C-alpha positions in Angstrom: 18.4 28.7 16.3 17.4 28.6 12.6 16.6 25.6 10.4 19.3 24.2 7.9 18.5 24.0 4.2 18.3 20.1 4.3 15.8 20.2 7.3 12.3 19.6 6.2 11.2 22.3 8.8 13.2 24.8 6.5 10.3 24.6 4.0 7.2 26.6 5.1 5.6 26.8 1.7 6.0 23.1 0.3 3.3 21.6 -1.7 2.4 17.9 -2.8 1.9 17.8 -6.7 0.1 14.6 -7.9 0.5 13.0 -11.3 -2.2 11.0 -12.8 -1.6 9.1 -16.2 -3.5 6.9 -18.3 -2.6 5.4 -21.7 -5.6 6.0 -23.7 -8.4 8.3 -24.1 -10.9 5.8 -23.2 -9.5 5.1 -19.8 -10.6 7.1 -16.8 -8.2 9.0 -14.3 -10.9 9.1 -11.7 -9.6 6.6 -9.2 -6.1 8.3 -9.5 -7.6 11.6 -9.0 -9.5 10.5 -5.9 -6.3 8.8 -4.4 -4.4 11.8 -5.0 -6.9 14.1 -3.5 -7.0 12.0 -0.6 -3.1 12.3 -0.3 -3.7 16.0 0.1 -2.1 17.1 -3.3 -2.7 20.7 -3.8 -2.1 20.6 -7.6 -2.6 17.4 -9.8 -1.0 17.1 -13.4 -3.3 14.7 -15.7 -1.6 13.1 -18.7 -3.3 10.8 -21.1 -0.5 9.4 -23.3 0.0 6.3 -25.4 3.6 6.5 -25.9 6.3 5.0 -23.8 8.9 7.6 -24.3 7.5 11.1 -24.0 6.0 12.4 -20.8 5.6 16.2 -21.2 3.2 16.6 -18.3 5.4 14.7 -16.1 8.5 16.8 -17.2 6.4 19.8 -16.4 5.6 18.6 -13.0 9.1 17.8 -12.3 10.3 21.2 -13.7 8.1 23.1 -11.2 9.2 21.3 -8.0 10.7 23.3 -5.5 12.9 22.2 -2.5 10.8 20.5 0.0 8.0 19.9 -2.5 6.6 16.3 -2.9 5.7 14.7 -6.2 2.9 11.9 -5.7 2.4 9.3 -8.4 -0.7 6.9 -8.0 1.1 4.0 -10.0 4.8 4.9 -10.5 5.6 1.5 -12.0 3.6 2.7 -15.0 5.7 5.7 -15.5 9.1 4.7 -17.2 11.9 6.8 -15.5 13.0 9.7 -17.7 15.7 10.9 -15.8 17.4 10.7 -12.3 14.7 12.7 -10.7 11.8 10.4 -11.8 10.6 8.0 -8.9 11.4 4.2 -9.5 9.3 2.8 -6.6 6.3 0.6 -6.9 3.2 1.0 -4.9 0.7 3.9 -4.8 0.2 6.4 -4.2 3.8 7.1 -3.6 5.2 10.2 -2.4 8.9 11.5 -3.1 10.3 14.7 -1.9 
């Protein structure tokens, strides 16, 4: 009996990708990086952006997600939803498959 495409067991090579963001160059990502590492993120995308509308690194992270992968965002309330795939939950770190 095989796993169906909607079954999490069907994804054998899934990854957790972390997203850390600060709004200015004088701010430090370290707290976020520590939390994302503790959340077992294999890859972490780091973004420093002072604009509220453009998140190129977030878009890049969303583009590489495959079925079964999880995007983990330390402070999702600081990430304005870019499209229907961007998490909208508050709290942190938050994982979204």
